[in-house]
C-alpha positions in Angstrom: -29.4 70.8 -85.8 -32.0 70.9 -82.7 -29.2 72.0 -80.6 -28.0 74.8 -82.9 -31.7 75.9 -83.3 -31.6 76.2 -79.4 -28.3 77.9 -79.4 -29.5 80.7 -81.8 -33.1 80.9 -81.1 -34.2 79.5 -84.3 -37.6 77.7 -85.4 -36.6 74.1 -86.5 -38.5 72.5 -89.1 -38.3 68.4 -89.6 -39.4 67.2 -93.0 -40.9 64.0 -92.0 -42.7 61.3 -93.9 -46.2 59.2 -94.0 -44.1 56.0 -93.3 -44.3 57.1 -89.7 -47.6 55.5 -89.8 -46.1 52.1 -91.2 -49.0 49.7 -92.5 -51.8 52.0 -91.2 -55.0 50.6 -90.3 -56.8 53.9 -90.5 -57.5 55.5 -93.8 -56.9 58.4 -94.1 -54.7 59.0 -91.3 -55.1 62.0 -88.9 -52.0 63.6 -87.2 -53.4 61.9 -83.9 -53.0 58.4 -85.4 -50.0 56.6 -84.2 -49.8 54.0 -86.6 -49.3 50.2 -87.2 -45.4 50.0 -87.6 -43.3 46.9 -87.8 -39.9 47.9 -85.9 -38.2 45.0 -87.4 -39.4 45.0 -91.0 -37.7 45.5 -94.2 -38.2 49.5 -94.1 -38.1 49.7 -90.5 -34.9 51.8 -90.4 -36.5 54.4 -92.4 -39.7 54.3 -90.5 -38.2 54.3 -87.3 -35.4 56.8 -88.0 -38.4 59.5 -88.9 -40.2 58.4 -85.9 -37.1 58.9 -83.7 -36.4 62.2 -85.0 -40.1 63.2 -84.7 -39.7 62.3 -80.9 -36.4 64.1 -80.3 -37.9 67.2 -82.2 -41.0 66.9 -79.8 -38.8 66.5 -76.9 -36.9 69.9 -77.7 -39.9 71.5 -77.9 -41.4 70.2 -74.7 -38.3 70.4 -72.7 -36.4 73.3 -74.0 -38.9 75.6 -75.5 -37.7 75.3 -79.2 -40.3 76.4 -81.7 -40.5 73.5 -83.8 -42.8 72.3 -87.1 -43.0 68.8 -88.4 -44.3 68.4 -92.0 -45.3 64.8 -92.6 -44.8 64.7 -96.6 -46.7 62.3 -98.9 -45.8 61.3 -102.5 -44.2 64.3 -103.9 -43.7 64.0 -107.6 -42.3 66.3 -110.2 -39.4 67.3 -112.6 -36.1 65.3 -112.3 -37.5 62.1 -110.7 -35.8 59.2 -111.2 -37.6 56.5 -113.2 -36.4 53.9 -111.2 -37.0 55.0 -107.8 -39.9 52.5 -107.3 -42.5 54.9 -106.4 -45.9 54.8 -108.0 -46.0 58.0 -110.0 -42.4 57.1 -111.5 -43.4 53.5 -112.0 -46.5 54.8 -114.0 -44.3 57.1 -116.1 -41.7 54.4 -116.7 -44.3 52.0 -117.6 -46.0 54.3 -120.0 -42.7 55.4 -121.9 -41.9 51.7 -122.3 -45.7 51.2 -123.6 -46.0 48.7 -120.8 -49.2 47.8 -119.3 -49.6 50.1 -116.0 -49.3 48.6 -112.5 -52.2 49.1 -110.3 -51.0 48.4 -106.8 -53.2 46.7 -104.2 -57.3 46.1 -105.2 -57.5 49.4 -106.9 -59.8 50.7 -104.4 -56.9 52.4 -102.2 -56.5 56.2 -102.1 -53.1 58.2 -101.9 -52.3 61.7 -101.4 -49.8 62.9 -104.1 -48.2 66.4 -104.0 -46.6 68.3 -106.8 -42.9 69.4 -105.7 -43.8 73.2 -106.4 -46.7 72.8 -104.1 -44.6 71.4 -101.5 -42.0 74.2 -101.7 
């Protein structure tokens, strides 16, 4: 896609993820934070894939002058979510529908950024 953007003179948008930060030591993360990533962890294929995509995108920008944007998307929720996708909002909804106790992850003091899907679009 980056090659195509170069050929046709298009702007390139990469949708990345907060997962590029790994298990961050800094909260909240600023865009200049490089993260705390385990390159051989269980989710490392996803984390490292997104980090690699960001690297290639910036290489095309710096080396070839492609106009690029990178959006690191955090915790999007909304209609048509799968109840079993394992994310916090869908877990809350699934547990509420089943009249189960709601799971609070961590110590309950952490903060998260949530974004409704139409706001993302």
